[in-house]
C-alpha positions as CSV (number, residue, x, y, z in Angstrom):
1,M,111.3,87.7,84.9
2,T,110.4,90.8,83.0
3,A,107.1,92.2,82.0
4,T,105.4,90.2,79.2
5,L,104.2,91.8,76.0
6,S,100.6,91.6,77.2
7,E,101.5,93.3,80.5
8,V,103.3,96.1,78.7
9,E,100.1,96.9,76.8
10,T,97.8,96.5,79.7
11,P,96.3,99.6,81.4
12,L,97.8,100.3,84.8
13,L,94.8,99.3,87.0
14,A,94.2,96.1,84.9
15,L,97.6,94.9,86.1
16,T,95.9,94.2,89.4
17,Y,94.5,91.1,87.8
18,S,97.9,89.9,86.5
19,D,98.6,86.2,87.1
20,R,101.9,87.1,88.9
21,P,102.2,85.6,92.4
22,E,101.1,87.8,95.2
23,R,103.3,87.8,98.3
24,P,103.3,89.5,101.7
25,A,105.1,92.8,101.7
26,H,106.0,95.9,103.8
27,L,104.6,98.8,101.9
28,P,105.8,102.4,101.7
29,P,103.4,105.1,102.9
30,V,101.5,105.2,99.5
31,H,98.5,106.5,101.4
32,E,100.4,109.8,102.2
33,H,100.0,112.5,99.5
34,G,103.5,113.9,100.4
35,F,105.2,110.6,99.8
36,L,103.5,110.2,96.4
37,L,104.6,113.7,95.4
38,L,108.2,112.7,96.3
39,V,107.9,109.6,94.2
40,R,106.8,111.7,91.3
41,E,109.7,114.1,91.8
42,E,112.4,111.5,92.4
43,H,111.2,109.0,89.8
44,P,109.4,110.8,87.0
45,E,109.6,107.7,84.9
46,L,107.1,105.9,87.2
47,E,103.4,105.9,86.2
48,H,101.0,105.6,89.2
49,A,97.3,104.8,89.5
50,S,95.3,103.8,92.6
51,Q,91.8,102.5,93.2
52,T,89.8,101.9,96.4
53,H,87.9,98.6,96.8
54,R,85.7,99.3,99.8
55,A,83.9,96.0,99.8
56,R,87.3,94.2,99.9
57,G,88.8,96.6,102.4
58,E,91.8,97.5,100.2
59,V,93.4,100.2,98.2
60,V,95.4,99.1,95.1
61,H,98.4,101.1,94.0
62,V,100.0,100.3,90.7
63,F,103.4,101.7,89.7
64,R,105.0,101.1,86.2
65,D,108.2,102.3,84.8
66,R,107.5,104.1,81.5
67,H,110.8,103.0,80.0
68,T,111.3,99.4,81.0
69,R,107.5,98.7,81.5
70,E,108.3,96.8,84.8
71,F,105.6,97.1,87.4
72,A,104.5,96.6,91.0
73,V,101.0,96.2,92.2
74,L,100.6,97.1,95.9
75,F,97.6,95.9,97.9
76,R,97.1,98.0,101.0
77,R,94.6,96.2,103.1
78,D,92.6,97.5,106.2
79,T,93.6,94.3,108.0
80,G,97.3,95.2,107.7
81,Q,98.1,92.1,105.6
82,H,99.6,94.0,102.7
83,T,100.8,92.2,99.6
84,V,102.6,92.9,96.3
85,K,102.7,91.5,92.7
86,E,105.8,92.4,90.7
87,S,107.0,91.8,87.2
88,G,110.5,91.1,88.3
89,C,112.2,94.5,88.7
90,P,112.4,95.4,92.4
91,L,110.2,98.5,92.2
92,L,108.9,97.9,95.7
93,D,112.5,98.0,97.0
94,R,113.0,101.4,95.3
95,L,109.8,102.8,96.8
96,N,110.7,101.5,100.3
97,Q,114.1,103.1,100.0
98,L,112.6,106.4,99.1
99,A,110.0,106.0,101.9
100,G,112.9,105.7,104.4
101,M,114.3,108.9,103.2
102,W,110.9,110.6,103.3
103,Q,110.1,109.4,106.8
104,G,113.5,110.5,108.0
105,A,112.9,114.0,106.6
106,Q,109.4,114.1,108.2
107,A,110.6,113.1,111.7
108,P,112.0,116.6,112.7
109,M,108.8,118.2,111.6
110,R,106.8,115.9,113.9
111,G,109.1,116.6,116.8
112,G,110.6,113.1,116.6
113,A,114.3,112.2,116.6
């Protein structure tokens, strides 16, 4: 399923309230500034916005492709029970793949193998 016309015109953070199903997910390190810089460098077509909801104990990250308008809403919760809403395109998969590369590059700097 692709993004609907109303979702295409919706501001990024408003996609948080999309009626798409929310499912458990393993999230990339969206809380790391270096990772977000890499996302911007490797995928300049992705828009990104985030918002902290302290009362709910979560940070919401929204990514949307400027060309296809497909999106992913990532809910990073203090409880560790992270979830995602997607419009159909596997943006989360692309982000997690990039995260693997990023974490691999970070390991030698941290003294890990």
